[in-house]
C-alpha positions in Angstrom: -37.2 40.8 8.4 -37.5 37.1 9.3 -34.4 35.0 9.6 -34.0 32.3 6.9 -32.9 29.3 9.0 -32.4 27.2 5.9 -29.3 29.1 4.9 -27.6 28.4 8.3 -24.9 25.7 8.4 -26.0 23.0 10.8 -23.0 20.7 11.1 -20.8 22.9 13.4 -23.8 23.4 15.7 -24.5 19.7 15.9 -20.8 18.7 16.6 -19.9 21.5 19.0 -20.2 21.2 22.8 -23.0 23.0 24.6 -22.7 24.1 28.2 -26.5 24.1 28.7 -26.4 27.8 29.6 -27.4 30.9 27.5 -28.7 34.3 28.4 -31.8 35.9 26.9 -33.0 39.4 27.4 -36.7 39.8 27.7 -39.0 42.6 28.7 -39.6 42.9 32.5 -43.3 42.2 32.1 -42.4 38.8 30.4 -40.0 38.0 33.2 -42.7 38.8 35.8 -45.3 36.7 34.0 -43.0 33.7 33.6 -41.9 34.0 37.3 -45.6 34.0 38.4 -46.4 31.0 36.2 -43.4 29.1 37.5 -44.4 29.8 41.1 -48.0 28.6 40.3 -46.5 25.4 39.0 -44.2 25.1 42.1 -41.0 24.9 40.0 -38.0 27.2 39.5 -38.1 29.8 36.8 -35.2 28.1 35.1 -37.0 24.7 35.1 -40.2 26.4 33.9 -38.6 28.1 31.0 -36.6 25.0 30.1 -39.9 23.0 29.9 -41.5 25.8 27.8 -38.6 25.8 25.3 -38.6 22.0 25.0 -42.2 22.0 23.7 
């Protein structure tokens, strides 16, 4: 069942402090693919995923 993001309260999220860190569990094959793509771009995995999420 898809999440209805329209029902979430936005104000507390906007006004809270964010550390810039969060953990995400992904299947090993996704981790491997992202690591390979990051290496091909000559950037860290962290930087690569950050750039992918920003798009």
